[in-house]
C-alpha positions, 0 to 999 in steps of 0.5 A: 499716767496716774491710773497706772500707779497702784496702792497695792504694792505688795501684789506687784512682782519683785522682778520681771523677765522682760524679753527679748522674745525668742531669747530663752525667756520661757526657759528662764521662767521654767527654771526660776519657777522651780525655786522654792522661794519664787512664785510666777504665774504660768503664762505671759501677762503683758500688763504694762503695755497691754493697750499698745496696739503695735505689740499687742494687736491681738488683744483688740477685737473688732466685733459687730462694728465695735471695738473691744480693747484693753483700756485703763481709762475705762475701768482702772479697778478692773485692770488692776484687780486682773493683774493683782489676781495673778500674784495673790497665790504667791503673796508671801514669796518672791513674785516674778512674771515674764512678758516678752514685749516689755523690752521693746516697749518704752511705755512699759518702761515708763509704767514700771518706773512709776510704781512705788516698788523697786521692781527688778528687770531681767532682759535676755539678748540673743544673736539678733538675726537668729532671734528674728528668724525664730520670731518668724517661725513663732508667728507662722506657727501661731497663725500670724505670719502670712509670708515667707521669712524673706517676704516678711522682711520685704513687706512687713519687717517691723513684726520681726526686726523691731524686737532685735533692736536692743541698744535703743531699747536698753537705753530707754529703760536706763533712762527710766530705771536705775541700772542697778535694777536691770540685769542683762543676760546674753542668751548664748551665755545662758546656753553655754554656761547655765550654772554660772549665769543662773548664779548671777541671776540668783545674786541679782534677785537675792535668792540662794542658788543652792535651794534649787532642786538638783536637776534644775540645770536640765530644765528646758521649755518652749521646745520649738514646733514647726509646721510640716509644710511652711507654704501650707501654713501660710495659706492657712494663716491667710484664710484663718487669720482671725484665729490669731486672737481667739486664744486671748478670748478668756485671758484678758480684762476686756473681752467679747463674749463668745456670742459676740465673737463666734468662730464660724463653723467653716473656720473650725472645720478648715482649721481642724482639717489643716491640723491633720494635713499639716501638723506641727512637729517637735523639730527645729526649723530649717536653717536660715538662708545664709545670704539672708543671715548675712544681710540681717547681720550687716543691718543689725551690726550697724544698729547695735554698735555701742551696745557692748559699752552700754551693757558692759559685756562682749555681745558683738564679738559673739554675735558677729565674729566676721564683722567685729574686729 
């Protein structure tokens, strides 16, 4: 683990928004980025679990019978220089980043705890069944889901269920990092009472709410885009799954060259044709099937019993009003 400790603590962030995925992380990033005392890189980094294949399978490339993967053992200096470079621009400010995989990643908790800097963590928790449903549409839109929502639950549940198992994940973080450095936000509270929730976050980060621009509460980010036809998108994803990690070709420390990992011409043409026939529209997904939601609610309620006491907030009564009494 020694490779995961840096001596350049001034280039570590002061805080990290660590998920959960599809729970308002992008909106909170956009809001905090407007504060004059805060600096945040423009996109998710995922550094502290960058080598975890279970959460970052698209960070690995298999080309010409060889693997190109993210590894601290191969070149620690390259890896740390890559991470530190994200914060050099804002060195004199309160630095933050968001990586939505961290909450579900025990290894990220361990590695963040190793640093000689008291990095603070913010976790946003959303009604778990609706979070899983939103997660599915994200995977579908980005070319990674290859089944319907119900069939994904049947055949590959880990991809959308795991990120909603908050109780175990928060317990992992509390075992490595003091509670005083962790702020848990209920997504529904952020939506319904943004000002007071944001004031709590400002107090946690030791910044002044009053220094935000006046229109900050109107900030929204990552507006959903939905394929016009779900079945067509699934067919496209089955044919062109390789496009799933091509987006990371230029974003990672270790990456194949374009010559090593070219996208075939037929794939480019099919993708272009599909985008014309089945564009992604700025609309909300169809409502979740109520029988599926009930099925998931019953599962998540059992799994999350005790979370209210853990985080000292009333989450279960908000999320499962018909089950919690």
